[in-house]
C-alpha beads as a LAMMPS data file, in Angstrom:
LAMMPS data file: protein, C-alpha beads

249 atoms
248 bonds

1 atom types
1 bond types

-500.0 500.0 xlo xhi
-500.0 500.0 ylo yhi
-500.0 500.0 zlo zhi

Masses

1 110.0

Atoms # bond

1 1 1 0.000 0.000 0.000
2 1 1 1.361 3.407 -0.957
3 1 1 1.042 6.184 1.586
4 1 1 1.146 9.747 0.332
5 1 1 1.890 12.800 2.386
6 1 1 2.671 16.472 1.883
7 1 1 5.960 17.683 3.374
8 1 1 5.343 20.430 5.932
9 1 1 7.442 23.553 5.578
10 1 1 8.603 24.790 8.970
11 1 1 8.287 28.433 9.835
12 1 1 11.563 30.225 10.511
13 1 1 10.304 30.913 14.029
14 1 1 10.630 27.193 14.764
15 1 1 14.030 25.590 14.919
16 1 1 14.675 23.185 17.771
17 1 1 12.829 19.888 17.753
18 1 1 11.675 18.892 21.224
19 1 1 12.345 15.152 21.407
20 1 1 10.390 14.762 24.635
21 1 1 7.293 16.270 23.031
22 1 1 7.713 14.045 19.998
23 1 1 8.061 10.936 22.179
24 1 1 4.943 11.870 24.168
25 1 1 2.928 12.461 20.983
26 1 1 4.121 9.188 19.496
27 1 1 3.035 7.336 22.636
28 1 1 -0.516 8.707 22.602
29 1 1 -1.036 8.749 18.841
30 1 1 0.380 5.273 18.190
31 1 1 -2.111 3.887 20.682
32 1 1 -4.945 5.934 19.184
33 1 1 -4.095 4.941 15.600
34 1 1 -3.465 1.265 16.409
35 1 1 0.246 1.157 15.675
36 1 1 2.992 -0.688 17.508
37 1 1 6.673 -0.117 16.835
38 1 1 6.902 -2.806 14.169
39 1 1 3.816 -1.771 12.186
40 1 1 4.739 1.926 12.354
41 1 1 8.260 1.154 11.133
42 1 1 6.795 -0.753 8.191
43 1 1 4.501 2.146 7.283
44 1 1 7.399 4.595 7.639
45 1 1 9.741 2.318 5.637
46 1 1 12.354 2.471 8.386
47 1 1 13.649 -0.140 10.820
48 1 1 11.880 -0.897 14.138
49 1 1 15.116 0.174 15.841
50 1 1 14.766 3.634 14.281
51 1 1 11.231 4.011 15.608
52 1 1 12.435 2.814 19.016
53 1 1 15.197 5.457 19.033
54 1 1 12.667 8.191 18.251
55 1 1 10.398 6.960 21.047
56 1 1 13.301 6.866 23.508
57 1 1 14.553 10.347 22.372
58 1 1 17.930 8.858 21.434
59 1 1 17.640 10.254 17.903
60 1 1 15.360 12.600 16.009
61 1 1 13.783 12.029 12.590
62 1 1 14.757 13.991 9.512
63 1 1 12.312 16.700 8.426
64 1 1 10.991 14.362 5.716
65 1 1 10.473 11.510 8.177
66 1 1 8.903 13.858 10.720
67 1 1 6.393 15.060 8.117
68 1 1 5.529 11.470 7.213
69 1 1 5.313 10.479 10.885
70 1 1 2.983 13.399 11.624
71 1 1 0.796 12.466 8.656
72 1 1 0.512 8.839 9.784
73 1 1 -0.157 9.669 13.430
74 1 1 -2.353 12.715 12.879
75 1 1 -0.472 15.557 14.522
76 1 1 1.079 18.805 13.314
77 1 1 4.880 18.834 12.992
78 1 1 4.820 22.331 14.515
79 1 1 3.643 20.745 17.770
80 1 1 7.086 19.217 18.390
81 1 1 9.176 22.309 17.637
82 1 1 10.183 24.978 20.125
83 1 1 10.005 28.633 19.213
84 1 1 13.387 30.381 19.116
85 1 1 12.099 33.270 21.203
86 1 1 9.888 31.287 23.546
87 1 1 10.923 30.421 27.054
88 1 1 11.015 26.740 27.759
89 1 1 9.362 26.308 31.134
90 1 1 11.068 23.910 33.494
91 1 1 12.783 21.707 30.913
92 1 1 13.090 18.073 31.938
93 1 1 16.530 17.331 33.295
94 1 1 18.224 14.510 31.451
95 1 1 19.860 12.219 33.947
96 1 1 23.138 10.663 32.870
97 1 1 22.711 7.205 34.366
98 1 1 26.236 6.140 33.481
99 1 1 27.734 8.975 35.524
100 1 1 25.671 7.752 38.478
101 1 1 26.913 4.184 38.087
102 1 1 23.535 2.927 36.862
103 1 1 22.408 0.968 33.813
104 1 1 19.070 0.725 32.016
105 1 1 17.603 -2.688 31.123
106 1 1 14.884 -2.299 28.465
107 1 1 11.657 -4.247 28.786
108 1 1 10.657 -6.021 25.581
109 1 1 7.012 -6.469 24.672
110 1 1 7.278 -10.141 23.836
111 1 1 4.871 -12.693 25.126
112 1 1 7.191 -15.664 24.794
113 1 1 4.960 -18.629 25.310
114 1 1 6.005 -21.538 27.458
115 1 1 3.033 -23.274 25.858
116 1 1 2.054 -22.917 22.200
117 1 1 4.722 -20.430 21.165
118 1 1 2.349 -17.776 19.817
119 1 1 4.083 -14.433 19.298
120 1 1 2.103 -11.300 20.037
121 1 1 4.674 -8.636 19.195
122 1 1 8.450 -8.336 19.185
123 1 1 9.698 -4.831 19.886
124 1 1 11.195 -2.634 22.559
125 1 1 8.419 -1.335 24.788
126 1 1 8.200 1.520 27.221
127 1 1 9.467 0.467 30.592
128 1 1 12.825 -0.370 32.019
129 1 1 14.653 -1.626 35.046
130 1 1 17.433 0.583 36.385
131 1 1 20.147 -1.177 38.351
132 1 1 23.600 -0.332 39.731
133 1 1 26.061 -1.208 36.974
134 1 1 28.402 -3.159 39.246
135 1 1 25.541 -5.240 40.634
136 1 1 24.211 -5.951 37.126
137 1 1 27.611 -7.121 35.927
138 1 1 27.978 -9.430 38.928
139 1 1 24.399 -10.713 38.704
140 1 1 24.287 -11.295 34.955
141 1 1 27.960 -11.667 34.054
142 1 1 27.652 -9.893 30.688
143 1 1 27.714 -6.396 29.235
144 1 1 24.498 -4.526 30.184
145 1 1 23.478 -4.001 26.545
146 1 1 22.815 -7.756 26.244
147 1 1 20.276 -7.845 29.092
148 1 1 16.542 -7.667 28.387
149 1 1 13.343 -8.291 30.318
150 1 1 10.397 -10.192 28.808
151 1 1 7.063 -11.585 29.959
152 1 1 6.324 -15.297 29.717
153 1 1 2.874 -16.861 29.360
154 1 1 1.823 -20.490 29.563
155 1 1 2.317 -23.154 32.231
156 1 1 4.906 -25.521 30.820
157 1 1 7.845 -23.983 32.728
158 1 1 6.078 -23.958 36.133
159 1 1 7.477 -23.945 38.818
160 1 1 10.596 -22.324 37.326
161 1 1 8.562 -19.571 35.665
162 1 1 4.905 -18.810 36.308
163 1 1 2.464 -17.395 33.709
164 1 1 2.734 -13.625 33.341
165 1 1 6.036 -13.466 35.184
166 1 1 8.821 -11.117 34.146
167 1 1 12.125 -12.799 33.421
168 1 1 15.555 -11.510 32.468
169 1 1 17.327 -12.933 29.449
170 1 1 20.775 -12.538 27.917
171 1 1 20.865 -11.940 24.172
172 1 1 23.125 -14.476 22.492
173 1 1 26.135 -13.545 20.401
174 1 1 26.135 -14.928 16.826
175 1 1 27.359 -18.516 16.841
176 1 1 27.339 -18.790 20.631
177 1 1 27.285 -22.408 21.792
178 1 1 24.101 -23.547 23.509
179 1 1 24.540 -25.153 26.921
180 1 1 22.925 -28.468 27.785
181 1 1 20.055 -28.079 30.238
182 1 1 19.675 -24.300 29.906
183 1 1 16.419 -22.462 29.147
184 1 1 16.324 -20.537 25.877
185 1 1 14.061 -18.109 24.105
186 1 1 13.839 -19.626 20.616
187 1 1 12.188 -18.976 17.309
188 1 1 10.556 -22.168 16.075
189 1 1 8.088 -23.273 13.403
190 1 1 5.443 -22.759 16.114
191 1 1 6.453 -19.199 17.018
192 1 1 8.476 -18.087 20.017
193 1 1 9.201 -20.751 22.614
194 1 1 10.659 -20.489 26.094
195 1 1 11.935 -23.981 26.868
196 1 1 14.748 -25.979 28.406
197 1 1 17.035 -27.712 25.907
198 1 1 18.922 -30.987 26.338
199 1 1 21.420 -32.427 23.875
200 1 1 21.415 -36.225 23.863
201 1 1 23.254 -39.031 22.103
202 1 1 22.254 -42.677 21.821
203 1 1 23.820 -45.653 20.089
204 1 1 21.404 -47.631 17.918
205 1 1 21.508 -51.374 17.221
206 1 1 23.946 -50.796 14.364
207 1 1 26.416 -49.036 16.616
208 1 1 25.667 -45.657 15.033
209 1 1 25.518 -42.618 17.329
210 1 1 22.246 -40.712 16.949
211 1 1 22.256 -37.121 18.177
212 1 1 18.964 -35.561 19.259
213 1 1 17.681 -32.445 21.010
214 1 1 14.994 -32.696 23.677
215 1 1 12.869 -29.563 24.080
216 1 1 11.735 -29.909 27.643
217 1 1 9.127 -28.490 30.006
218 1 1 9.791 -28.119 33.715
219 1 1 6.124 -28.837 34.381
220 1 1 5.780 -32.659 34.552
221 1 1 2.215 -32.372 33.262
222 1 1 3.432 -31.017 29.913
223 1 1 5.071 -33.388 27.452
224 1 1 8.534 -32.910 25.940
225 1 1 9.478 -33.252 22.283
226 1 1 12.607 -34.827 20.811
227 1 1 14.068 -33.853 17.439
228 1 1 17.017 -35.021 15.346
229 1 1 19.768 -32.464 15.827
230 1 1 19.692 -31.671 12.098
231 1 1 16.041 -30.665 12.359
232 1 1 16.704 -28.565 15.456
233 1 1 19.600 -26.745 13.765
234 1 1 17.477 -26.097 10.689
235 1 1 14.169 -25.065 12.258
236 1 1 15.048 -23.560 15.646
237 1 1 17.003 -20.396 16.367
238 1 1 18.004 -19.490 19.915
239 1 1 17.713 -15.745 20.574
240 1 1 18.560 -15.518 24.266
241 1 1 19.233 -17.566 27.373
242 1 1 17.198 -17.323 30.569
243 1 1 19.080 -15.874 33.525
244 1 1 16.634 -15.119 36.354
245 1 1 13.025 -14.361 37.277
246 1 1 12.123 -10.851 38.368
247 1 1 11.262 -12.143 41.841
248 1 1 14.834 -13.441 42.192
249 1 1 16.637 -10.347 40.928

Bonds

1 1 1 2
2 1 2 3
3 1 3 4
4 1 4 5
5 1 5 6
6 1 6 7
7 1 7 8
8 1 8 9
9 1 9 10
10 1 10 11
11 1 11 12
12 1 12 13
13 1 13 14
14 1 14 15
15 1 15 16
16 1 16 17
17 1 17 18
18 1 18 19
19 1 19 20
20 1 20 21
21 1 21 22
22 1 22 23
23 1 23 24
24 1 24 25
25 1 25 26
26 1 26 27
27 1 27 28
28 1 28 29
29 1 29 30
30 1 30 31
31 1 31 32
32 1 32 33
33 1 33 34
34 1 34 35
35 1 35 36
36 1 36 37
37 1 37 38
38 1 38 39
39 1 39 40
40 1 40 41
41 1 41 42
42 1 42 43
43 1 43 44
44 1 44 45
45 1 45 46
46 1 46 47
47 1 47 48
48 1 48 49
49 1 49 50
50 1 50 51
51 1 51 52
52 1 52 53
53 1 53 54
54 1 54 55
55 1 55 56
56 1 56 57
57 1 57 58
58 1 58 59
59 1 59 60
60 1 60 61
61 1 61 62
62 1 62 63
63 1 63 64
64 1 64 65
65 1 65 66
66 1 66 67
67 1 67 68
68 1 68 69
69 1 69 70
70 1 70 71
71 1 71 72
72 1 72 73
73 1 73 74
74 1 74 75
75 1 75 76
76 1 76 77
77 1 77 78
78 1 78 79
79 1 79 80
80 1 80 81
81 1 81 82
82 1 82 83
83 1 83 84
84 1 84 85
85 1 85 86
86 1 86 87
87 1 87 88
88 1 88 89
89 1 89 90
90 1 90 91
91 1 91 92
92 1 92 93
93 1 93 94
94 1 94 95
95 1 95 96
96 1 96 97
97 1 97 98
98 1 98 99
99 1 99 100
100 1 100 101
101 1 101 102
102 1 102 103
103 1 103 104
104 1 104 105
105 1 105 106
106 1 106 107
107 1 107 108
108 1 108 109
109 1 109 110
110 1 110 111
111 1 111 112
112 1 112 113
113 1 113 114
114 1 114 115
115 1 115 116
116 1 116 117
117 1 117 118
118 1 118 119
119 1 119 120
120 1 120 121
121 1 121 122
122 1 122 123
123 1 123 124
124 1 124 125
125 1 125 126
126 1 126 127
127 1 127 128
128 1 128 129
129 1 129 130
130 1 130 131
131 1 131 132
132 1 132 133
133 1 133 134
134 1 134 135
135 1 135 136
136 1 136 137
137 1 137 138
138 1 138 139
139 1 139 140
140 1 140 141
141 1 141 142
142 1 142 143
143 1 143 144
144 1 144 145
145 1 145 146
146 1 146 147
147 1 147 148
148 1 148 149
149 1 149 150
150 1 150 151
151 1 151 152
152 1 152 153
153 1 153 154
154 1 154 155
155 1 155 156
156 1 156 157
157 1 157 158
158 1 158 159
159 1 159 160
160 1 160 161
161 1 161 162
162 1 162 163
163 1 163 164
164 1 164 165
165 1 165 166
166 1 166 167
167 1 167 168
168 1 168 169
169 1 169 170
170 1 170 171
171 1 171 172
172 1 172 173
173 1 173 174
174 1 174 175
175 1 175 176
176 1 176 177
177 1 177 178
178 1 178 179
179 1 179 180
180 1 180 181
181 1 181 182
182 1 182 183
183 1 183 184
184 1 184 185
185 1 185 186
186 1 186 187
187 1 187 188
188 1 188 189
189 1 189 190
190 1 190 191
191 1 191 192
192 1 192 193
193 1 193 194
194 1 194 195
195 1 195 196
196 1 196 197
197 1 197 198
198 1 198 199
199 1 199 200
200 1 200 201
201 1 201 202
202 1 202 203
203 1 203 204
204 1 204 205
205 1 205 206
206 1 206 207
207 1 207 208
208 1 208 209
209 1 209 210
210 1 210 211
211 1 211 212
212 1 212 213
213 1 213 214
214 1 214 215
215 1 215 216
216 1 216 217
217 1 217 218
218 1 218 219
219 1 219 220
220 1 220 221
221 1 221 222
222 1 222 223
223 1 223 224
224 1 224 225
225 1 225 226
226 1 226 227
227 1 227 228
228 1 228 229
229 1 229 230
230 1 230 231
231 1 231 232
232 1 232 233
233 1 233 234
234 1 234 235
235 1 235 236
236 1 236 237
237 1 237 238
238 1 238 239
239 1 239 240
240 1 240 241
241 1 241 242
242 1 242 243
243 1 243 244
244 1 244 245
245 1 245 246
246 1 246 247
247 1 247 248
248 1 248 249
């Protein structure tokens, strides 16, 4: 679908884009217009990361992208510009977390099912956990930019993880080796799964070693599935490894 828009020419009395105002407008208008970060990025023909950076005030859109964004979300571009001669009342103070020895852990709006694997949405959402950097490094053992928080639904990982519980995951590096018995967030033919993975080897009657992967549930009432390792490597992609539940942080 082609989306047309008319670029808005800014008056010379407007110069400085107010990122906080833009972020606030995006929050309200995306909800009103039925967009999430992924669908808005698709309509804008930019990456979801770009939309996320606008929403978090990390970056600002070009004038062309701002005009298109305003057209899609139904606001005037002038609403997010400050007048050169206008006083800015009580501007929000930007806190440099790093200088305070703190780190920000983004919350991701994934419902990673421990049951059927249905994926609702996969994007950075508003919300974060702020922790002392030294504590986070000791607790998670990785660089802070690899830590994320997600919500899990389904009962198959009870009692390790309960439905609706927030858990912290570590994003995997490309090619990182999976560890036997660990819980992973995985893309699968059935959507996103949050399951424990075991690597197993058995010798058949011919003396041949058969390698398999068992995708396991911690809930004994939910059955496991076993796949040839070739099928697992082809059809499953581990995104992150489970580190801790929010209640145990």
